C-alpha positions in Angstrom: 9.6 2.6 6.4 7.4 -0.1 5.0 7.8 -3.9 5.1 6.4 -6.3 2.6 5.6 -9.8 3.4 6.7 -12.7 1.1 3.1 -13.3 0.2 2.5 -9.7 -0.8 5.7 -9.5 -2.7 4.9 -12.7 -4.7 1.4 -11.4 -5.5 2.6 -7.8 -6.6 5.1 -9.6 -9.0 2.3 -11.3 -10.6 0.5 -8.3 -11.5 3.5 -6.3 -12.8 4.7 -5.9 -16.4 8.3 -5.0 -17.3 9.3 -1.9 -15.3 6.0 -1.4 -13.5 5.5 -0.8 -9.8 2.7 -1.1 -7.5 2.0 2.3 -5.9 0.4 3.2 -2.5 -0.9 6.5 -1.6 -3.3 7.9 0.9 -6.2 10.3 0.4 -8.9 11.8 2.6 -12.2 9.9 2.7 -13.7 6.5 3.7 -15.4 5.6 6.9 -12.5 6.5 9.2 -11.0 9.6 7.7 -8.3 8.4 5.1 -8.2 5.6 2.8 -5.4 3.7 1.0 -5.1 4.3 -2.8 -3.4 1.4 -4.7 -2.3 1.7 -8.4 0.3 0.7 -11.1 2.9 3.0 -12.6 5.2 2.3 -15.4 7.3 5.5 -15.4 8.2 7.3 -12.1 9.0 10.9 -12.0 12.0 11.3 -9.8 10.5 13.7 -7.2 7.0 12.1 -7.0 7.6 8.7 -5.5 9.8 7.0 -2.9 12.6 4.7 -3.9 11.3 1.3 -4.7 10.6 -1.1 -1.8 11.6 -4.7 -2.5 11.7 -3.6 -6.3 7.8 -3.8 -6.5 6.3 -1.0 -4.5 6.7 2.8 -4.4 4.9 5.1 -2.0 3.7 8.6 -2.5 5.9 10.9 -0.4 2.8 12.6 0.9 1.6 9.4 2.4 4.8 8.3 4.1 4.0 9.9 7.4 0.6 8.1 7.4 2.0 4.6 6.8 5.3 4.8 8.6 6.3 1.4 10.1 3.4 -0.4 8.2 3.5 -3.9 7.0 1.9 -4.9 3.7 0.4 -8.5 3.6 -1.6 -10.4 1.0 -4.6 -11.9 2.6 -6.5 -14.8 1.1 -9.9 -15.6 2.5 -13.0 -17.4 1.5 -14.6 -14.2 0.1 -11.5 -13.1 -1.8 -8.0 -12.0 -1.6 -6.5 -8.5 -1.1 -3.4 -6.5 -0.2 -3.7 -5.4 3.5 -1.9 -2.6 5.3 -1.2 -3.3 8.9 -0.6 0.2 10.2 0.8 0.8 13.6 0.0 4.6 13.5 -3.8 4.2 12.7 -6.1 4.8 15.8 -9.2 3.3 14.2 -10.2 1.5 10.9 -13.3 0.4 9.2 -14.4 -3.2 9.0 -13.1 -3.8 5.5 -9.6 -2.3 6.2 -9.9 0.1 3.2 -9.8 3.3 5.5 -8.1 4.4 8.7 -7.8 7.2 11.1 -4.8 8.7 12.7 
């Protein structure tokens, strides 16, 4: 469903405490129609999140159809560093990569 690069996985592990997961969801908004929503969760209700991916990331089931086949990478640039979603289903995105359209 979603793949995570080594760099992204290593970064996620640095921000997690015992039993935490990085969460990824999608909501309407942003420049292109949808935007990615990142968060942290300690306890996961069984029906609300996907099975953990690489034991660091869980995806909101409502977002799965929008990010199917995506790759998550950790980008380090002169201006900063961030998690980036390379989404093959998006038809357009904003310049900063925070929002996308399908």
